Structure formats: structure tokens, C-alpha cells
N, CA, C and O of each residue as an XYZ file, in Angstrom:
224
protein
N     134.709     96.600    -64.876
C     136.104     96.593    -64.494
C     136.477     97.818    -63.659
O     137.511     97.808    -62.991
N     135.679     98.843    -63.681
C     135.984    100.026    -62.881
C     135.971     99.704    -61.390
O     136.741    100.278    -60.620
N     135.100     98.790    -60.987
C     135.034     98.463    -59.563
C     136.305     97.743    -59.113
O     136.714     97.894    -57.962
N     136.932     96.971    -59.984
C     138.173     96.290    -59.625
C     139.287     97.317    -59.422
O     140.031     97.248    -58.443
N     139.396     98.256    -60.338
C     140.439     99.273    -60.202
C     140.168    100.197    -59.013
O     141.095    100.810    -58.483
N     138.915    100.301    -58.595
C     138.591    101.116    -57.428
C     138.897    100.374    -56.128
O     139.182    101.007    -55.112
N     138.841     99.046    -56.145
C     139.050     98.273    -54.924
C     140.505     97.844    -54.701
O     140.883     97.513    -53.577
N     141.309     97.846    -55.740
C     142.687     97.363    -55.598
C     143.532     98.239    -54.666
O     144.167     97.686    -53.768
N     143.581     99.553    -54.817
C     144.435    100.347    -53.912
C     144.073    100.216    -52.425
O     144.976    100.050    -51.605
N     142.787    100.285    -52.046
C     142.497    100.111    -50.615
C     142.828     98.705    -50.107
O     143.227     98.535    -48.955
N     142.663     97.718    -50.955
C     142.982     96.351    -50.550
C     144.484     96.192    -50.333
O     144.910     95.583    -49.351
N     145.276     96.729    -51.233
C     146.730     96.662    -51.085
C     147.172     97.414    -49.835
O     148.037     96.933    -49.103
N     146.599     98.573    -49.581
C     146.950     99.346    -48.391
C     146.553     98.596    -47.118
O     147.294     98.613    -46.135
N     145.398     97.944    -47.129
C     144.955     97.182    -45.952
C     145.906     96.020    -45.673
O     146.251     95.765    -44.520
N     146.323     95.329    -46.707
C     147.261     94.215    -46.532
C     148.601     94.724    -46.010
O     149.193     94.116    -45.118
N     149.078     95.834    -46.560
C     150.344     96.415    -46.098
C     150.241     96.842    -44.635
O     151.180     96.646    -43.864
N     149.111     97.422    -44.253
C     148.897     97.861    -42.876
C     148.893     96.665    -41.929
O     149.465     96.735    -40.841
N     148.256     95.579    -42.331
C     148.224     94.375    -41.503
C     149.645     93.855    -41.286
O     150.007     93.491    -40.167
N     150.451     93.818    -42.345
C     151.830     93.348    -42.194
C     152.653     94.295    -41.329
O     153.514     93.842    -40.575
N     152.408     95.592    -41.421
C     153.118     96.558    -40.585
C     152.791     96.334    -39.115
O     153.696     96.276    -38.283
N     151.516     96.207    -38.787
C     151.101     95.982    -37.403
C     151.665     94.657    -36.892
O     152.115     94.569    -35.750
N     151.639     93.646    -37.727
C     152.168     92.330    -37.353
C     153.657     92.420    -37.033
O     154.121     91.828    -36.058
N     154.402     93.155    -37.846
C     155.836     93.328    -37.614
C     156.093     94.107    -36.327
O     156.994     93.763    -35.562
N     155.311     95.143    -36.086
C     155.482     95.931    -34.864
C     155.222     95.088    -33.620
O     155.953     95.181    -32.634
N     154.187     94.273    -33.673
C     153.850     93.442    -32.523
C     154.938     92.391    -32.287
O     155.323     92.140    -31.144
N     155.427     91.783    -33.355
C     156.462     90.761    -33.201
C     157.776     91.340    -32.705
O     158.532     90.639    -32.032
N     158.071     92.592    -33.016
C     159.350     93.172    -32.612
C     159.324     93.708    -31.182
O     160.358     94.139    -30.673
N     158.174     93.689    -30.531
C     158.101     94.145    -29.149
C     158.686     93.082    -28.233
O     158.453     91.889    -28.426
N     159.426     93.508    -27.261
C     159.995     92.563    -26.305
C     161.198     91.850    -26.891
O     161.906     92.394    -27.738
N     161.416     90.659    -26.444
C     162.524     89.867    -26.962
C     163.860     90.271    -26.373
O     163.932     90.857    -25.293
N     164.910     89.947    -27.100
C     166.269     90.169    -26.611
C     166.611     91.645    -26.486
O     167.406     92.018    -25.623
N     166.032     92.487    -27.324
C     166.391     93.907    -27.313
C     165.568     94.729    -26.320
O     165.806     95.927    -26.169
N     164.613     94.106    -25.648
C     163.739     94.859    -24.751
C     164.524     95.562    -23.645
O     164.251     96.723    -23.338
N     165.480     94.886    -23.054
C     166.228     95.501    -21.951
C     167.080     96.669    -22.447
O     167.225     97.671    -21.748
N     167.644     96.545    -23.654
C     168.436     97.654    -24.203
C     167.545     98.846    -24.519
O     167.928     99.991    -24.280
N     166.349     98.577    -25.060
C     165.430     99.668    -25.376
C     164.962    100.351    -24.103
O     164.894    101.579    -24.046
N     164.637     99.559    -23.073
C     164.201    100.131    -21.803
C     165.313    100.959    -21.166
O     165.050    102.022    -20.604
N     166.543    100.484    -21.250
C     167.660    101.219    -20.674
C     167.877    102.540    -21.409
O     168.187    103.554    -20.783
N     167.716    102.533    -22.723
C     167.885    103.760    -23.497
C     166.813    104.783    -23.130
O     167.104    105.972    -23.003
N     165.587    104.325    -22.961
C     164.493    105.229    -22.576
C     164.715    105.768    -21.174
O     164.528    106.961    -20.934
N     165.112    104.903    -20.241
C     165.372    105.349    -18.875
C     166.498    106.380    -18.833
O     166.428    107.353    -18.082
N     167.529    106.165    -19.637
C     168.642    107.109    -19.692
C     168.192    108.463    -20.236
O     168.560    109.510    -19.703
N     167.399    108.432    -21.292
C     166.912    109.684    -21.884
C     166.014    110.434    -20.906
O     166.094    111.658    -20.801
N     165.165    109.709    -20.198
C     164.289    110.357    -19.215
C     165.093    110.953    -18.059
O     164.794    112.052    -17.594
N     166.108    110.231    -17.600
C     166.947    110.741    -16.514
C     167.695    111.992    -16.947
O     167.824    112.941    -16.174
N     168.186    111.996    -18.175
C     168.903    113.165    -18.682
C     167.956    114.359    -18.818
O     168.328    115.487    -18.493
N     166.747    114.116    -19.290
C     165.771    115.207    -19.428
C     165.391    115.754    -18.062
O     165.230    116.965    -17.904
N     165.245    114.883    -17.077
C     164.897    115.331    -15.729
C     166.044    116.124    -15.113
O     165.812    117.116    -14.421
N     167.271    115.696    -15.358
C     168.433    116.416    -14.821
C     168.525    117.798    -15.458
O     168.831    118.779    -14.779
N     168.264    117.876    -16.743
C     168.293    119.172    -17.439
C     167.190    120.075    -16.901
O     167.398    121.274    -16.719
N     166.034    119.507    -16.650
C     164.920    120.271    -16.122
C     165.238    120.807    -14.720
O     164.923    121.954    -14.400
N     165.864    119.964    -13.890
C     166.237    120.384    -12.556
C     167.304    121.483    -12.598
O     167.270    122.417    -11.798
N     168.245    121.366    -13.530
C     169.306    122.374    -13.650
C     168.734    123.712    -14.109
O     169.213    124.768    -13.695
N     167.722    123.670    -14.955
C     167.110    124.910    -15.433
C     166.355    125.623    -14.321
O     166.252    126.849    -14.333
N     165.835    124.880    -13.373
C     165.088    125.491    -12.271
C     166.009    126.181    -11.278
O     165.616    127.154    -10.634
N     167.229    125.683    -11.152
C     168.165    126.240    -10.169
C     168.759    127.547    -10.597
O     169.562    128.128     -9.868
């Protein structure tokens, strides 16, 4: 029975990891993709503007 108790935690973690990756893949794109892209573009533009202002 020691081998069962040794194998249960890694098996549970592997199953949880598979579900996490599956959820991440399914949530990519879709209806929110344009909002996420716009938020990233805005943050990058703001960082670039701050960087340019610091150089001046």
C-alpha cells in the first residue's frame, strides 16, 4: 500500500496540471481577444512614451 500513497500526489498534480493547461488554451482568443490586445497595446504605448520622456 505504500506505493499507492506514493503515487497519488503526483497523479493528482498531473491531472490538475492537464486541466490548467486545457483551460489556458481554451481561454485564448475568442470574444475577449481584441480587448486583451488593446490593453497590451495601450500599456506598451504608455511605457514607450514614458521611456521617450525620460530621455528628453
